[in-house]
C-alpha positions in Angstrom: -10.8 22.0 51.6 -11.1 25.7 51.9 -12.6 27.5 48.8 -9.2 28.3 47.0 -7.8 24.7 47.1 -11.2 23.4 45.6 -10.8 26.3 42.8 -7.6 25.0 41.9 -8.6 21.3 42.1 -11.6 22.1 39.9 -9.2 23.7 37.3 -6.7 21.1 37.4 -9.5 18.6 36.4 -10.9 21.0 33.9 -7.7 21.5 32.2 -7.2 17.3 32.0 -10.4 17.2 30.4 -9.3 19.7 28.0 -6.4 18.1 27.4 -7.5 15.0 27.0 -10.3 16.0 24.7 -8.1 18.0 22.6 -5.6 15.0 22.0 -8.7 12.9 20.7 -10.0 15.3 18.5 -6.1 15.9 17.0 -5.8 11.8 16.6 -9.5 12.1 15.0 -8.5 14.1 12.6 -5.1 12.6 11.9 -7.3 9.6 11.4 -9.9 10.8 9.0 -6.7 12.6 7.2 -4.8 8.9 6.9 -8.3 7.3 5.6 -8.3 10.0 2.6 -5.5 9.4 1.7 -6.1 5.4 2.0 -9.0 5.4 -0.3 -6.7 8.2 -2.9 -4.0 5.5 -2.8 -6.4 2.3 -3.5 -8.3 4.2 -6.3 -4.5 4.3 -7.7 -3.6 1.0 -7.1 -7.0 -0.3 -8.6 -6.5 2.0 -11.5 -3.2 0.3 -12.3 -4.7 -3.5 -11.9 -5.7 -3.5 -15.9 -2.1 -2.4 -17.1 -0.4 -4.5 -14.7 -2.4 -7.5 -15.8 -2.2 -6.9 -19.4 2.1 -6.3 -19.0 1.7 -9.6 -17.0 0.2 -11.4 -19.8 2.4 -10.3 -22.3 5.6 -10.8 -20.9 3.9 -14.7 -20.2 3.5 -15.0 -24.4 7.2 -13.4 -24.7 8.8 -15.6 -22.3 6.5 -18.8 -24.0 7.6 -17.3 -27.6 11.6 -17.5 -26.6 11.1 -20.8 -24.9 10.0 -21.8 -28.2 12.5 -20.4 -30.0 15.3 -21.6 -28.1 14.0 -25.4 -28.1 14.1 -24.8 -31.9 17.2 -23.7 -32.1 18.9 -26.2 -29.4 16.9 -29.0 -31.6 18.5 -27.7 -34.6 22.0 -27.5 -33.1 21.5 -31.4 -31.8 20.3 -32.2 -35.2 23.4 -30.8 -36.8 25.5 -32.5 -34.4 24.0 -36.0 -34.8 24.4 -35.8 -38.5 27.0 -33.7 -39.0 
């Protein structure tokens, strides 16, 4: 291999290495940005947990109340039909 072919081969090898390092750097930067967004989303979700828990328990209490009222109304209707 003469001198100019060796220089071209060296240039190709260096360009390939620079390209691979550049791609790895870009993937690292994308992963870092994604991690930051994930941390931010997790913090936002964690702040919503107490509100969601309280809303869920409030809905359960309302459902029990509505069920009791419906049971009383049905019992009253059955009583009225039976003794009416």
